[in-house]
MILUMGU-227120 format. One record per residue (C-alpha): residue number from 1; x negated, y, z. Coordinates in Angstrom, 2 decimals. Each point is the difference from the previous one (the first is absolute). Last residue first. Layout:
 num    east   north      up
 NUM       X       Y       Z
...
% end
This chain:
 num    east   north      up
 432  -53.61   90.13   27.46
 431   -3.40   -1.23   -0.64
 430   -2.77    2.57    0.11
 429   -2.12   -1.42    3.28
 428    0.02   -3.49   -1.79
 427   -1.91    1.27   -2.73
 426   -2.84    0.85    1.89
 425   -2.38   -2.60   -1.63
 424   -2.31   -2.84    0.60
 423    1.90   -0.99    3.19
 422   -1.48    0.43    3.40
 421   -1.16   -2.77    2.21
 420   -3.20    2.08    0.35
 419   -2.58   -3.04    0.32
 418   -3.79    0.66    0.83
 417    0.06   -2.16    2.96
 416    3.21    1.56    1.09
 415    0.13    3.67   -0.82
 414    1.25    2.74    2.33
 413    1.81    1.79   -2.68
 412    0.64    3.65   -0.65
 411    2.59    1.97   -1.90
 410   -0.06    3.60    0.13
 409    2.76    2.35   -0.46
 408   -1.39    3.55   -0.23
 407    1.37    3.56    0.86
 406   -1.39    3.09   -1.68
 405   -0.67    3.74    1.27
 404   -1.18    3.12   -1.70
 403    1.29   -1.45   -3.30
 402    2.30    3.35   -0.39
 401    2.95   -2.08    0.30
 400   -1.33   -1.72    2.83
 399   -0.87    2.99    1.78
 398    3.45    2.04   -1.04
 397    1.85   -2.53    1.47
 396   -2.03   -0.20    3.56
 395    0.60    3.81    0.03
 394    3.95   -0.33   -0.33
 393    0.04   -2.99    2.54
 392   -2.34    1.72    2.67
 391    1.36    3.34   -0.41
 390    3.60   -1.22    0.43
 389   -0.98   -2.30    2.92
 388   -1.29    2.86    1.60
 387    2.57    2.16   -0.48
 386    2.28   -2.61    1.72
 385   -1.98    0.21    2.86
 384    0.16    4.08    0.36
 383    3.78   -0.46   -0.43
 382    0.74   -2.30    3.11
 381    0.83   -3.93   -0.22
 380    3.27   -1.90    0.15
 379    2.78    2.29   -1.17
 378   -2.62    1.95   -1.59
 377   -0.01   -2.99   -2.64
 376    3.90    0.07   -0.68
 375   -0.76    3.86   -1.03
 374   -2.65   -0.61   -2.10
 373    1.31   -3.11   -1.64
 372   -0.62    1.27   -3.83
 371   -3.55    1.32    1.04
 370   -0.86   -3.82    1.20
 369    1.60   -1.56   -2.87
 368   -2.01    2.42   -2.46
 367   -3.24   -0.47    1.85
 366    0.47   -3.87    0.13
 365    0.80   -0.26   -3.81
 364   -3.14    2.44   -0.86
 363   -1.97   -2.37    2.44
 362    1.08   -3.12   -2.21
 361   -0.60    1.39   -3.21
 360   -3.36    1.18    0.69
 359   -0.62   -3.35    1.64
 358    0.83   -1.89   -3.21
 357   -2.35    2.35   -2.00
 356   -2.93   -1.26    2.26
 355    0.86   -3.60    0.07
 354   -3.63   -1.08   -0.89
 353   -0.40   -4.00   -0.12
 352   -3.28   -2.32    1.15
 351   -0.02   -3.50   -0.74
 350   -2.18   -3.01    1.15
 349   -2.49    1.32    2.44
 348   -1.49   -2.73    1.65
 347   -0.06    0.46    3.90
 346   -3.17   -0.81    1.92
 345   -0.13    2.70    2.77
 344   -2.32    1.94   -2.35
 343    2.45   -0.20   -2.86
 342    2.45    1.56    1.89
 341   -2.11    2.91    1.11
 340   -1.49    0.50   -3.33
 339    3.38   -0.01   -1.56
 338    1.24    2.84    2.61
 337   -3.16    1.49   -0.80
 336    0.89    0.35   -3.83
 335    3.56    0.78    0.65
 334   -0.94    3.30    1.74
 333    1.04    0.30    3.53
 332    2.62    2.35    1.24
 331    0.03    0.37    3.78
 330    2.55    0.69    2.73
 329   -0.90    0.91    3.75
 328    3.38    1.74    0.12
 327    2.41   -0.46   -2.90
 326    2.50    2.72   -0.09
 325   -0.59    3.22    2.14
 324   -3.70    0.39    0.68
 323   -1.56   -2.75   -2.32
 322    2.32    1.09   -2.97
 321   -0.54    3.83    0.59
 320   -3.40   -0.29    0.32
 319   -2.65   -0.19    2.56
 318   -3.54    0.26   -1.11
 317   -2.12   -2.94   -1.23
 316    1.47    0.33   -3.21
 315   -0.04   -3.18   -2.09
 314   -2.21    0.51   -3.25
 313    1.25    0.08   -3.24
 312   -1.95   -1.53   -2.72
 311    0.85   -3.80    1.12
 310    3.74    0.65   -0.78
 309    2.10   -0.19    2.79
 308    1.76   -3.16    0.94
 307    3.60   -0.97    1.10
 306    0.66   -3.73    0.83
 305    1.52   -3.33   -0.72
 304   -2.07   -3.21    0.98
 303    1.03   -3.62   -1.24
 302   -1.68   -2.45    1.57
 301    0.01   -3.60   -1.17
 300   -0.87   -3.43    2.05
 299   -2.22   -2.66   -1.90
 298   -1.62   -0.71    3.52
 297    2.71    1.00    2.41
 296    0.29    3.67    1.09
 295   -0.45    1.79    3.43
 294   -3.51   -0.46   -0.04
 293   -0.37    1.95   -3.35
 292    2.63    2.82    1.01
 291   -2.04    0.36    3.11
 290   -3.12    0.47   -1.81
 289    1.51    2.51   -2.50
 288    1.19    2.13    2.70
 287   -3.42   -0.21    2.06
 286   -1.72    0.96   -3.40
 285    2.53    2.70   -0.38
 284   -0.36    1.64    3.38
 283   -2.43    2.62   -0.91
 282    2.18    1.12   -2.74
 281    2.90    0.89    2.14
 280    2.80   -2.64    0.44
 279    2.83    2.62   -0.04
 278   -0.15   -0.04   -3.97
 277    0.39   -3.80   -0.07
 276    3.52   -0.09    1.19
 275    1.90    1.02   -3.24
 274    0.54   -3.63   -0.96
 273   -1.89   -3.15    1.97
 272    0.75   -3.46   -1.37
 271   -1.60   -3.14    0.88
 270    0.84   -3.29   -1.44
 269   -0.57   -3.62    1.45
 268   -0.31    0.66    3.60
 267   -1.27   -2.05    2.86
 266   -3.73    0.17   -0.46
 265   -0.71    1.74    2.98
 264    3.37    0.99    2.09
 263   -1.88    2.17    2.37
 262    1.67    3.48   -1.00
 261   -1.26    2.72    2.34
 260   -1.86    2.13   -2.82
 259    3.25   -0.13   -2.01
 258    1.35    2.39    2.63
 257    3.55   -1.37    1.34
 256    3.45    0.93    0.54
 255    1.82   -3.02   -1.47
 254    2.21   -0.70   -2.88
 253    1.84   -3.68   -0.68
 252    1.04   -1.99   -2.65
 251    0.83   -3.48   -0.56
 250    2.03   -1.32    2.92
 249    1.64    3.67    0.49
 248    1.05    0.26   -3.48
 247    3.57    0.51    0.11
 246    0.13    3.07   -1.95
 245    1.24    1.92    3.18
 244   -2.81   -1.39    2.37
 243   -2.50    1.18   -2.73
 242    1.69    3.30   -0.28
 241   -0.20    0.29    4.02
 240   -3.67   -1.13    0.01
 239   -0.99    2.72   -2.51
 238    1.97    2.62    2.06
 237   -1.79   -0.75    3.06
 236   -3.47   -0.69   -1.62
 235    0.19    3.54   -1.76
 234    0.76    1.77    3.15
 233   -2.85   -1.75    1.97
 232   -2.46    1.17   -2.67
 231   -3.37   -1.76   -0.05
 230    1.30   -2.43   -2.84
 229   -0.26   -3.60   -0.46
 228    1.79   -2.08   -2.54
 227    0.58   -3.70    0.19
 226    1.57   -2.21   -2.67
 225    0.75   -3.72   -0.50
 224    0.61   -0.18   -3.36
 223    3.26   -1.01   -2.07
 222   -0.28    2.13   -3.19
 221    2.62    2.00   -0.27
 220    1.31    0.49    3.64
 219   -3.15   -0.14    1.66
 218   -1.87    2.15   -2.36
 217    2.52    2.62   -0.08
 216    0.19    0.23    3.97
 215   -3.58    0.09    0.17
 214   -0.38    2.83   -2.41
 213    2.81    2.23    1.28
 212   -1.24   -0.19    3.61
 211    0.21    3.32    1.56
 210   -3.63    0.74   -0.67
 209   -1.84   -3.04   -0.85
 208   -3.86    0.90    0.82
 207   -1.86   -2.85   -0.44
 206    2.78   -2.60   -1.80
 205   -0.89   -3.47    1.06
 204    1.55   -2.96   -2.14
 203    0.15   -3.63    0.96
 202    0.78   -2.46   -3.23
 201    3.15   -2.08    0.44
 200    1.51    1.21   -3.16
 199   -2.42    1.38   -2.29
 198   -1.56    3.53   -0.75
 197   -1.93    0.69   -2.84
 196   -1.48    2.95    1.72
 195    0.36    2.12   -3.25
 194    3.63   -1.21   -0.33
 193    0.77    1.04    3.71
 192   -1.88    3.45   -0.77
 191    2.48    0.28   -2.83
 190    2.88   -0.99    1.74
 189   -0.48    3.10    2.54
 188   -0.78    2.26   -2.89
 187    3.11   -0.67   -1.94
 186    2.28    0.41    2.99
 185   -1.85    3.46    0.50
 184    0.76    0.81   -3.62
 183    3.68   -1.27    0.14
 182    0.20    2.24    3.29
 181   -1.59    3.24   -1.27
 180    2.07    0.62   -3.15
 179   -1.80   -0.03   -3.59
 178   -0.36    2.91   -2.23
 177   -3.98   -0.59   -0.32
 176    0.78   -3.53   -1.15
 175   -0.79   -3.57    1.05
 174   -1.14    1.29    3.46
 173   -1.84   -1.78    2.80
 172    0.30    1.89    3.48
 171   -2.91    0.97    1.99
 170    0.33    0.01    3.51
 169    2.44    0.71    3.16
 168    2.43   -2.63   -0.89
 167    3.25    0.69    2.12
 166    1.97   -2.61   -1.36
 165    2.73    2.12   -1.31
 164   -2.48    2.33   -1.46
 163   -1.91    2.77    1.96
 162    1.93    3.56    0.41
 161    2.20   -0.48    2.95
 160   -1.29   -3.03    1.38
 159   -3.25    1.52    1.01
 158    1.99    2.67    2.16
 157    2.04   -2.59    1.75
 156   -3.04   -2.17    0.88
 155   -1.17    2.83    1.65
 154   -3.72    1.55    0.70
 153   -1.38   -3.32    0.93
 152   -1.99   -0.47   -3.29
 151   -2.30    3.00   -0.05
 150   -1.00    0.54    3.70
 149    0.47   -3.59    0.94
 148   -2.29   -1.02   -2.98
 147   -2.92    2.49    1.36
 146    0.43   -0.92    3.57
 145   -0.06   -3.82   -0.96
 144   -3.36    0.57   -1.75
 143   -1.36    1.77    3.02
 142    0.51   -3.01    1.90
 141   -1.17   -2.49   -2.51
 140   -3.21    2.04   -0.76
 139    0.12    1.92   -2.90
 138   -1.73    3.16    1.38
 137   -1.05   -0.43    3.67
 136    2.47    1.14    2.47
 135    2.50    2.63    0.01
 134    2.46    1.38   -2.82
 133    1.61    3.60   -0.01
 132    2.09    0.17   -2.97
 131    0.99    3.23   -1.23
 130    3.40    1.38    1.43
 129    3.27   -0.35   -1.38
 128    2.51    2.54    1.43
 127   -0.19    3.40    1.52
 126   -0.45    3.01   -2.20
 125   -2.81    2.52   -0.09
 124    0.32    3.80   -1.09
 123   -2.41    1.37   -2.14
 122   -3.29    1.83    1.43
 121   -0.28    3.49    0.00
 120   -2.74    1.26   -2.30
 119    2.13    1.88   -2.18
 118   -1.26    0.35   -3.51
 117   -2.64    2.58   -0.77
 116   -2.72   -2.68    0.64
 115    1.32   -2.04   -3.00
 114   -0.42    2.81   -2.03
 113   -3.63    0.17    0.41
 112   -0.40   -3.49   -0.55
 111    2.05   -0.30   -3.00
 110   -2.35    2.82   -1.66
 109   -3.48   -1.51    1.52
 108    1.20   -3.57   -0.95
 107    0.65    1.36   -3.46
 106   -3.10    1.49   -0.60
 105   -1.87   -2.98    1.26
 104    1.39   -1.97   -2.76
 103    2.90   -2.90    1.30
 102   -1.03   -3.60    0.50
 101    3.65   -1.50   -0.04
 100    1.29   -2.36    2.64
  99    2.50    1.83    2.05
  98    1.93    2.16   -2.57
  97   -0.34   -2.21   -2.96
  96    0.80   -3.16    2.61
  95    2.92    1.94    1.32
  94    1.62    0.33   -3.71
  93   -0.90   -3.34   -0.87
  92    2.06   -1.39    2.91
  91    3.09    2.36   -0.74
  90    1.32   -2.55   -2.72
  89    0.21   -2.72    2.75
  88    2.01    2.31    2.02
  87    2.79    0.28   -2.48
  86    2.47    2.78    1.22
  85   -0.24    2.19    2.73
  84   -3.23    0.14    1.47
  83   -1.20    1.46    3.59
  82   -2.43    1.59    2.09
  81    0.41    1.50    3.54
  80    2.24   -3.23    0.15
  79   -2.20   -1.53    2.60
  78   -0.60   -3.18   -1.98
  77   -0.72    2.39   -2.97
  76   -2.57    1.85    1.97
  75   -1.62   -3.10    1.64
  74   -0.47   -1.14   -3.89
  73   -1.55    3.37   -1.09
  72   -2.30   -0.09    3.01
  71   -1.12   -3.60   -0.82
  70   -0.98    0.62   -3.61
  69   -2.72   -2.64    0.31
  68   -3.20    1.66   -1.72
  67    0.66    3.03    2.39
  66   -0.63    3.57   -1.08
  65    3.75    1.40    1.22
  64    1.77    1.10   -2.80
  63    3.46   -1.59    0.66
  62   -0.58    0.86    3.74
  61   -0.75    3.74   -0.73
  60    3.27   -0.04   -2.20
  59    1.93   -1.45    2.99
  58   -1.33    2.55    2.38
  57    2.15    2.65   -1.90
  56    2.67   -1.61    0.97
  55    3.30   -1.43   -1.74
  54   -1.95   -1.09   -3.19
  53    2.19   -1.80   -2.33
  52   -0.90   -1.78   -3.17
  51    2.94   -0.69   -1.98
  50   -0.10   -2.96   -2.10
  49    0.83   -0.92   -3.70
  48    0.83    3.50   -0.76
  47    2.77    0.42   -2.69
  46   -0.86    2.24   -2.69
  45   -3.93    0.24   -0.49
  44   -2.16    2.79    1.27
  43    1.24   -0.74    3.89
  42    0.86    3.00    1.93
  41   -2.32    1.71    2.56
  40    2.41    0.23    3.08
  39    1.34    2.74    2.55
  38    1.92   -1.07    2.84
  37   -2.54    1.19    2.83
  36   -1.25   -3.36    0.65
  35   -1.18   -0.73   -3.63
  34    1.21   -1.90   -2.86
  33   -2.07   -1.41   -2.52
  32    1.57   -1.33   -3.36
  31   -1.31   -3.31   -2.14
  30   -0.20   -0.71   -3.40
  29   -3.55    1.98   -0.19
  28   -1.22   -2.26   -3.32
  27   -2.57    0.96    0.49
  26   -2.28    1.02    2.70
  25   -2.55    2.62   -1.25
  24    1.41    2.81    2.35
  23    0.41   -1.87    2.35
  22   -2.60    1.16    2.60
  21    0.30    3.55   -0.70
  20    3.74    0.17    0.02
  19   -0.01   -2.18    3.35
  18   -2.05    2.72    1.50
  17    2.19    2.99   -1.23
  16    3.25   -1.80    0.75
  15   -1.43   -0.35    3.76
  14   -0.78    3.74    0.27
  13    3.11    0.91   -1.19
  12    1.85   -2.51    2.63
  11   -2.33    1.80    3.00
  10    1.34    3.88   -1.11
   9    2.06    0.13    2.87
   8    0.46   -3.26    2.11
   7    3.09   -1.95    0.17
   6    0.30   -3.45    1.34
   5    3.48   -1.70   -0.40
   4    0.94   -2.25    2.84
   3    1.80   -3.31   -1.28
   2    3.21   -1.37    0.75
   1    0.54   -3.75   -0.82
% end
């Protein structure tokens, strides 16, 4: 890809002076910074972990913009006015250092004066992925359909290039940090089935089933009758093709359907929801758990798997990179509130497990595979869209590794006159 080189006399020197002020105490500075005129500030260490590349003076202003979300810097990266060569995950703490630190007034004055001296001409924009523009009431059925379509209907071929062979788009379950992705995802899917304690002939509902990996495995290996629902027509089409190829049309199917439109009251023995919960919205969580309660028979089990934020971190009301370019209308709810809404609906909480470290490993696998298949990916999507996913995956990996994000599997029971129907121990979950 040919890039236009922006040049301006003295601007790069001003930018370097600004960064030297702001990074004077950042250690170790194991990265290099490159500017639009070809000059650079070498790493203090040997080989740099990454190179932070400013292709235009405006990219530095975006990096230093006074926002709580970092959205201007993310958009500068999407448009390639700011670039990162090497480990993008390693660059995330540097970005937070520059954007989020409370600087002394004297530093603000020095930096502000130098920023004013940089060119005021705007950086060039690029065609490509645009921010989501949703219509209607937040978390209404129609608006949720728009949000899901924006993310998941991008291209099945795109996702197939960097997910595992089942196209499982959620946290894997690793035995060791150096394990490959495919066995870890296979283990996670079977672990879900073990936690649900599936038995032949039971009716299983998968809310937000993706490309059908879980319902296919549950029907093949546990003999259940499985229904998966998704709001993505792309996912449903491929899932049903795979179900047919596996010879499971009599016991497994996927429908394009919202969980609020299901009328099968008391029909299901087991419910599972993996990676869909984040799209519900906190205001809708009481309804979400009420519908799950209604769909389950007495004694039924519901396994809810979803990402959470710490209670001490407030959800930003301002647009963020994630809500504009990745998961529009998504909300992360602290686990204590999730459990409150579940119990309020009548569920008994039987088990809560954090898989935070597993998601860090999963996201790093996805990010590596995405970068490895860059050229192939550009055959089905454009460069700005690729950059959105690279930033999303690497930034999220850092968020989980730093403890800013967590993911929980919560096992809930709809008691039958006080009887849970569960064994006294979890031993059956861990048998090979």
